[in-house]
C-alpha positions in Angstrom: 250.5 -120.8 -7.5 250.8 -117.8 -5.3 247.8 -115.3 -5.4 248.5 -111.7 -6.3 245.1 -110.8 -4.8 242.5 -111.4 -2.6 240.2 -114.1 -3.7 237.3 -112.0 -5.1 234.1 -113.2 -6.5 233.2 -112.4 -10.2 230.9 -112.8 -12.9 232.3 -112.7 -16.4 229.5 -112.4 -19.1 230.4 -114.0 -22.7 232.5 -116.2 -20.7 232.6 -118.9 -23.4 233.7 -116.2 -25.9 237.3 -115.7 -27.4 238.3 -112.9 -24.9 236.2 -114.2 -21.8 237.1 -117.9 -21.6 241.0 -116.4 -21.6 240.3 -114.3 -18.8 238.3 -116.7 -16.8 241.5 -118.9 -17.0 243.7 -115.9 -16.1 241.7 -115.4 -13.3 241.4 -119.3 -12.0 244.8 -119.3 -12.1 244.9 -116.6 -9.5 242.8 -118.7 -7.5 239.8 -116.6 -7.9 235.8 -117.7 -7.7 234.6 -117.1 -11.5 230.9 -117.5 -12.3 231.0 -117.8 -16.2 227.6 -116.8 -18.3 227.4 -117.3 -22.0 224.3 -117.9 -23.9 226.4 -120.3 -26.4 224.4 -118.6 -29.8 225.3 -120.0 -33.1 226.7 -116.6 -34.5 230.1 -118.9 -35.0 230.7 -123.2 -34.0 229.6 -123.6 -30.9 231.9 -126.3 -30.6 234.5 -124.1 -30.3 232.9 -122.1 -27.7 232.5 -125.3 -25.5 236.1 -126.4 -26.1 236.9 -123.1 -24.5 234.9 -123.6 -21.4 236.6 -127.3 -21.1 239.8 -125.3 -20.8 238.2 -123.4 -17.9 236.7 -126.3 -16.3 240.7 -127.9 -16.2 242.1 -124.7 -15.4 240.0 -124.4 -12.4 240.7 -127.9 -11.3 244.5 -127.5 -12.0 244.9 -124.4 -9.2 241.7 -125.8 -7.2 239.7 -122.3 -7.8 236.3 -122.3 -8.2 234.4 -122.2 -11.5 230.7 -122.5 -12.6 230.0 -122.3 -15.9 225.9 -121.1 -16.7 224.1 -121.2 -20.3 221.9 -118.3 -19.8 220.0 -115.3 -21.7 221.1 -112.0 -20.3 217.4 -110.9 -21.0 215.9 -113.5 -18.9 215.4 -111.3 -16.0 214.3 -113.8 -13.8 217.2 -116.5 -13.8 219.5 -113.3 -13.9 218.3 -112.1 -10.2 218.8 -115.8 -9.1 222.3 -115.6 -10.6 223.3 -112.9 -8.9 221.4 -113.7 -5.3 223.2 -117.1 -5.0 226.9 -115.6 -6.8 226.5 -112.3 -4.5 229.6 -111.0 -6.9 232.0 -108.4 -6.0 233.2 -107.8 -9.8 231.6 -108.2 -12.9 233.5 -108.5 -16.3 230.6 -108.0 -19.4 232.2 -109.3 -22.2 228.7 -110.8 -23.8 227.1 -109.1 -26.9 226.5 -110.0 -29.9 229.6 -108.9 -31.8 230.4 -108.2 -35.7 229.9 -104.9 -37.9 229.1 -106.8 -41.2 226.4 -109.1 -39.6 224.6 -105.9 -38.0 223.6 -105.1 -41.3 221.8 -108.5 -41.7 220.4 -108.6 -38.1 219.8 -105.7 -36.8 217.3 -106.4 -33.8 219.6 -109.2 -32.4 222.0 -106.4 -31.6 219.0 -104.5 -29.7 218.3 -107.5 -27.5 222.2 -108.3 -27.0 224.0 -105.5 -26.7 221.5 -102.9 -25.4 218.2 -104.9 -23.5 221.0 -107.5 -21.9 223.0 -104.4 -21.0 220.5 -102.4 -18.6 219.1 -105.8 -17.3 222.7 -106.3 -16.4 223.1 -102.7 -14.9 219.9 -103.3 -13.1 221.6 -106.5 -11.1 224.7 -104.8 -10.6 222.9 -101.8 -9.0 220.5 -103.9 -6.6 223.2 -105.7 -5.3 225.8 -102.6 -5.0 228.3 -104.5 -7.0 232.2 -103.3 -6.4 233.3 -102.8 -9.6 231.3 -103.1 -13.5 233.8 -103.7 -16.2 232.4 -103.8 -19.8 233.4 -104.5 -23.2 233.3 -101.4 -25.5 234.8 -101.3 -29.0 237.0 -98.9 -31.1 234.3 -98.9 -33.4 232.9 -96.2 -31.6 235.1 -93.5 -33.0 233.5 -94.4 -36.1 234.3 -91.5 -38.6 236.6 -89.6 -36.1 239.9 -88.5 -38.0 242.3 -87.4 -35.2 245.0 -90.0 -34.9 245.6 -92.0 -32.6 242.2 -92.1 -31.2 242.4 -90.9 -27.5 239.6 -91.6 -25.1 238.5 -87.7 -24.7 237.5 -87.3 -28.1 233.6 -87.1 -28.7 232.5 -90.2 -30.5 229.0 -89.4 -31.7 229.1 -90.4 -35.6 229.3 -94.4 -35.3 229.0 -95.7 -39.2 227.2 -99.1 -38.2 224.3 -100.6 -35.6 227.3 -102.4 -34.1 229.5 -99.6 -33.0 226.4 -97.6 -32.4 225.1 -99.8 -29.5 228.6 -99.7 -27.9 228.4 -96.0 -27.7 225.3 -96.5 -26.5 226.7 -98.9 -23.7 228.8 -96.4 -22.8 226.5 -93.5 -22.3 224.1 -95.8 -20.2 226.8 -97.4 -17.6 227.7 -93.5 -17.7 224.3 -92.7 -16.4 224.3 -95.8 -13.8 228.0 -94.8 -12.5 226.5 -91.4 -11.8 222.7 -92.4 -10.4 223.9 -95.3 -8.3 227.4 -94.6 -7.9 228.5 -98.2 -9.7 232.5 -97.6 -10.3 232.1 -98.7 -14.0 235.1 -98.7 -16.5 234.6 -99.4 -20.4 237.1 -100.9 -22.5 237.4 -100.2 -26.3 239.2 -103.0 -27.6 241.2 -102.7 -31.1 241.4 -106.0 -33.1 242.1 -108.6 -30.6 243.5 -111.4 -32.2 245.5 -114.8 -31.2 244.4 -118.6 -30.2 241.3 -119.4 -29.9 239.9 -116.7 -31.4 236.8 -115.6 -33.4 236.3 -117.2 -37.0 234.4 -114.3 -38.4 237.4 -112.1 -37.9 239.5 -111.4 -40.8 242.8 -112.7 -39.6 241.2 -115.8 -38.9 239.2 -115.9 -42.0 241.9 -114.9 -43.8 244.0 -117.5 -42.8 241.5 -120.6 -43.5 241.1 -119.2 -46.8 245.0 -119.3 -47.7 245.1 -123.4 -46.5 241.8 -124.2 -48.1 243.1 -122.1 -51.4 239.9 -120.0 -51.5 239.9 -116.3 -52.8 240.2 -113.7 -50.1 238.3 -110.0 -50.5 240.5 -107.2 -49.9 238.2 -104.4 -49.3 239.1 -101.1 -50.2 241.9 -102.2 -52.3 244.0 -102.9 -49.5 243.9 -99.2 -48.1 243.3 -100.0 -44.8 245.1 -100.0 -41.3 244.4 -102.1 -38.1 245.6 -101.7 -34.6 246.1 -105.6 -34.4 246.6 -106.2 -30.4 247.4 -109.9 -29.4 244.7 -111.4 -26.6 247.5 -111.5 -24.0 248.0 -107.6 -24.3 244.4 -107.6 -23.6 244.0 -110.3 -20.8 246.3 -108.7 -18.9 244.9 -105.5 -18.2 241.9 -106.8 -17.7 243.1 -108.6 -14.7 245.2 -105.6 -13.2 241.7 -104.0 -13.4 240.9 -105.7 -10.2 243.1 -103.5 -8.5 241.2 -100.3 -10.0 238.0 -98.4 -9.1 237.3 -95.4 -10.6 235.8 -92.4 -8.4 234.0 -89.3 -9.4 235.9 -86.1 -9.4 234.2 -83.4 -7.3 235.6 -80.4 -9.8 236.0 -81.8 -13.3 235.3 -78.2 -15.1 239.1 -78.0 -15.9 239.0 -81.9 -17.3 238.7 -82.5 -21.0 236.9 -85.4 -20.3 233.3 -84.4 -18.3 232.4 -88.0 -17.7 234.6 -87.8 -14.8 231.7 -86.8 -12.6 231.0 -90.0 -12.1 233.5 -93.0 -10.6 233.6 -93.6 -14.7 236.0 -94.2 -17.3 237.2 -95.6 -20.7 240.0 -97.0 -21.9 241.7 -97.8 -25.6 242.9 -101.1 -25.6 245.1 -101.5 -28.4 248.8 -102.4 -29.7 249.5 -98.2 -30.7 251.0 -99.7 -34.0 248.8 -99.7 -36.9 249.3 -102.1 -39.6 248.4 -101.6 -43.5 245.9 -104.4 -44.5 248.3 -105.2 -46.8 251.3 -105.8 -45.1 249.3 -107.9 -42.6 248.0 -110.5 -45.9 252.2 -110.4 -46.7 253.1 -111.2 -42.7 250.3 -114.0 -42.6 251.6 -115.9 -46.0 255.1 -115.4 -44.5 253.7 -117.0 -41.3 252.1 -120.0 -43.1 254.4 -120.1 -45.9 251.9 -119.9 -48.8 250.5 -117.5 -51.1 246.8 -115.7 -50.8 244.7 -115.7 -53.6 243.4 -111.7 -53.6 240.9 -110.2 -55.3 240.3 -106.3 -54.5 237.2 -105.2 -54.2 235.3 -101.7 -52.7 235.3 -100.6 -49.3 232.4 -102.5 -47.6 229.5 -100.7 -45.5 230.4 -99.8 -41.9 233.7 -100.4 -42.3 236.4 -97.7 -41.6 239.8 -97.1 -42.9 241.9 -96.8 -39.9 242.3 -98.0 -36.5 244.9 -96.4 -34.0 244.7 -96.7 -30.1 246.5 -94.2 -27.9 246.8 -96.2 -24.6 248.5 -93.6 -22.3 245.6 -93.6 -20.0 245.4 -97.2 -19.6 249.1 -97.4 -18.8 248.8 -94.9 -16.5 245.9 -96.8 -14.6 247.2 -100.2 -14.3 250.8 -99.7 -15.4 250.8 -101.9 -18.4 251.6 -101.5 -22.3 251.5 -104.2 -24.9 254.5 -106.4 -25.5 253.6 -108.6 -28.1 254.6 -108.0 -31.9 252.1 -109.2 -34.9 254.9 -111.9 -36.1 255.2 -113.1 -32.5 250.9 -113.2 -32.0 250.5 -114.5 -35.9 253.1 -117.6 -35.4 251.1 -118.3 -32.5 247.5 -118.0 -33.9 249.0 -120.0 -37.3 250.4 -122.7 -34.8 247.2 -123.1 -33.1 245.3 -123.3 -36.1 247.4 -125.9 -37.4 246.8 -127.8 -34.5 243.1 -127.1 -34.1 242.2 -127.5 -37.4 244.4 -130.7 -38.3 246.1 -128.9 -40.9 
């Protein structure tokens, strides 16, 4: 396969995760040298994580690219330092985190460990090694109680409604400080409800699919009066790959800019589909795709949830010349096909 980019030495954290594993494969297909890190925790079935890494190994073999997987807790500074010394990374994609809004209500200290402490440990290594670009996963959850639709990156995000969202917003602020102090070009990505094959079992689309196939009851929060900006996995991975050629730069005179964060080599981008769908319409489409009716039970809004997500992606399009192209109908069809094969149903 012809290389689009020169070969880059890349570290990807959270590499056994949904987005991380598919990013690994995409970069390996281009011939890049990929070092993958994950702690393989049991938040959801580790067998799914191992299967994703196996796909990455096969991809590396097929495209004759370097791939190395390391099981590692990012808070283990000695092992992290050793990894950076050996890898001499030029680019870092930090996708590792403790995910899940609802889980953060039950296990808050896990979020402090995985989303805050690990984040700073990794940034310390990046500034020590003078990494050329630090790209990290944030979340649409940071918009919290904002009611200006669609969500735009220049809006303030000062009212999170879950600890998970608060840790992600904290990541953005910490990364900005490091970008300013140590001139580390840093890009934060606010993902909007990513779905697709090899996805996370705790996500609603995956859980709903499981319950429809098994005949279990689906709890529909806020009586279905919610909207989500569903983003297919390929529409997330492609701009991530394109960011290899992008470097945020500090702007010398940002006084007239709406986003004062431009004083540092730092940017935040939404990654979404810009087509919010109501929860009930989503369930109807999922039923149609599966060919089976769901058993629904309407319940009240759950703590930590937001009513609507809707991404303005103009800034991302301007930066990397990409807009999402996968319809929800096409994306769900691909997911359900994968689900049938993976779970043998």
